[in-house]
N, C-alpha and C positions, 0 to 999 in steps of 0.2 A: 396215750392212744387207746383205742378200744378195738379188739380184734374183730374183723368182719365177720368171722365164722363163729366162734365161741362166746363172744362179747366180753372176754376177759380184758381187763386193763393192763396194758404192758408198756415198757419203756424201750425195750430193744427187741428187734426182730425184723421181719419184713415191713414194707410200707402199709400194708392192709391187713396183715395176720400176725399173730404172735409167735408161730412156730412152723416148722416144715411140715407138721402134720396138718395143721389148719390150712396152710397154703395148698397143700395137695388136694384137701376137701374143697377149698374155693375153686381150684381148678377143674374138678370134677364137676362142680355145679355149674360153672361158667359153660363147660362143654354141653352139659345136658340142656342148658337154657339155649345157647346160641348154635350148637352143632360142632361136629369135629373139624370142619373146614370152614373158611371164610373166603369168600370172593373178594379179592383185593384188585382193584383196577388202576393200571398206569394211566393218569388223566390225560397226559400229552399223547398217548398213542392209543388208548381206549383197550390195551390189551389186558385181559382179566387173567388172574392166576389163582390157582387153588392152593391156599396156604393153611397150614393146620392151625387151629386155634391155640393149641399149647404153644408154637412158636411165637404167635403175637404176644401172648401172655408172658412167657419166658425170655423171650429175646428181643421182642419188638421187631419190626420190619421196615427195612429201609429200601428205597428204590434199588440200590446195587444188590440187594438180596433176592429180589423177585425172580431173576433169571434162574435161580436154582430150583423154582418151583415149577410143576406142569402148569400148563395154560388150563384155563377153565373153559370148558365147552359144555354148552347145553344140549343134550341129545336125548330124545324120544322123551322129553319131560323130566329127565333126571337132571337136575340142576348142579349136580357134583361130579359128573363125568370129568375126569382128566384127558387132556391130550397129552401129545409128546411133549418133552421139556420145551420151554420157550427159547425162542432164537433171541440174541442180545438186541436190545433196543435201547436208544438213548433218551434222555430227558425224562425228568420226573418233577412236576411242579407240586403236587399234593394229591390226596385220596378225594376222590369225588365226595360231595356233601353226604351221599348215601352211605359212604363207607368209613367216614372220619370217626365214628364212634365204636370203632372195633375195640 
């Protein structure tokens, strides 16, 4: 495989990078490109959550994880303003098409 960051060919390491150093650089680049937080919407309820990009990359985000993040609230043109922690909601089918490529 070829490292996404340094282009070195490697056989062991992470899925897209050859080392922890390159992985950390990739995370920095992705945050610079996509922002520190992503808006993740529970499709069934339409409730949006403010999820750190790092959590999406490092942990992946499942429906059961969403309740630990603050709600996403757009306030005065600031699209990253969080509200108080989200209340528990049931049901999750999939991310909306707009958010599937996180």
